[in-house]
C-alpha positions as CSV (number, residue, x, y, z in Angstrom):
1,M,27.9,-14.9,1.0
2,K,25.8,-13.8,4.6
3,K,22.8,-11.2,4.1
4,Q,23.6,-7.8,4.4
5,V,20.9,-4.3,4.4
6,W,21.4,-2.1,2.1
7,K,20.0,1.6,1.7
8,Y,17.8,2.8,-0.8
9,N,16.5,6.2,-1.6
10,L,13.1,7.2,-2.9
11,G,12.1,10.3,-4.6
12,L,8.7,12.0,-3.6
13,L,7.4,11.7,-7.2
14,D,3.5,10.9,-8.4
15,V,4.9,8.0,-10.5
16,A,6.7,5.0,-9.8
17,Q,10.0,4.1,-9.4
18,E,11.6,1.1,-10.6
19,I,15.1,0.1,-8.1
20,N,16.9,-2.8,-9.0
21,M,17.8,-5.0,-6.5
22,P,18.7,-8.5,-5.6
23,I,16.3,-11.5,-6.0
24,D,14.6,-12.3,-2.9
25,S,15.6,-8.9,-1.0
26,K,13.3,-8.6,2.0
27,I,12.1,-5.1,2.8
28,V,12.9,-4.2,6.4
29,H,12.6,-0.9,7.5
30,V,11.1,2.5,5.5
31,G,12.3,5.6,6.9
32,V,13.9,9.5,6.4
33,Q,17.3,10.1,6.4
34,G,18.5,13.6,6.2
35,D,15.3,15.1,3.1
36,N,15.5,11.8,1.3
37,I,12.8,8.7,2.2
38,C,14.4,5.6,2.2
39,L,14.0,1.7,2.1
40,W,16.1,-0.8,3.9
41,V,16.5,-3.8,1.9
42,E,17.9,-7.0,3.5
43,V,20.2,-8.8,0.4
44,C,21.8,-11.6,-0.4
45,P,25.1,-9.7,-2.6
46,S,26.1,-12.6,-4.5
47,E,22.9,-13.4,-5.8
48,D,24.0,-12.3,-10.0
49,T,20.4,-11.6,-10.6
50,A,18.7,-8.8,-9.9
51,S,15.3,-8.2,-9.9
52,K,13.2,-5.0,-10.7
53,R,10.7,-3.6,-8.4
54,S,8.4,-0.3,-8.3
55,F,7.6,1.4,-5.7
56,K,5.0,4.6,-5.0
57,V,4.7,6.9,-2.5
58,F,1.1,8.5,-1.5
59,G,1.1,11.5,0.9
60,T,-1.8,10.9,3.3
61,G,-5.4,12.1,2.0
62,H,-4.6,11.3,-1.2
63,P,-6.0,8.3,-3.3
64,I,-4.5,5.3,-3.6
65,S,-4.3,3.6,-7.0
66,E,-2.6,0.4,-6.7
67,G,0.4,-1.8,-4.4
68,I,1.2,-3.0,-1.8
69,H,2.4,-1.1,1.7
70,V,5.2,-1.5,3.0
71,G,5.9,0.9,5.6
72,T,5.1,4.9,6.3
73,A,7.8,7.2,6.6
74,I,7.1,10.8,8.7
75,M,8.7,13.9,7.6
76,P,7.3,17.0,9.9
77,P,4.4,18.3,8.8
78,F,4.2,15.5,6.3
79,V,3.5,11.9,6.4
80,W,4.1,9.4,3.5
81,H,3.2,5.6,2.5
82,V,5.1,3.6,0.5
83,Y,3.6,0.8,-1.7
84,E,5.6,-1.7,-3.5
85,I,3.6,-2.0,-7.1
86,T,2.9,-5.0,-8.6
87,E,2.1,-7.1,-11.6
């Protein structure tokens, strides 16, 4: 089956958020749609196995405790930075 791009919403929370995605999913964009921070992810929907991945949102100027930067979302007047938490 061909790849597709799926959208996942993230909340503005102070804790890591877990998302189940097909294995080998690739984040292609982080942005805003409406009032939500979203991840657009390239997936292969035929993958039977899901992978649990964790993400955390940090505001500009806030301490970053962990993770790898995957993108930035601008929601005037705020700018949010999304990090993937890996163990």
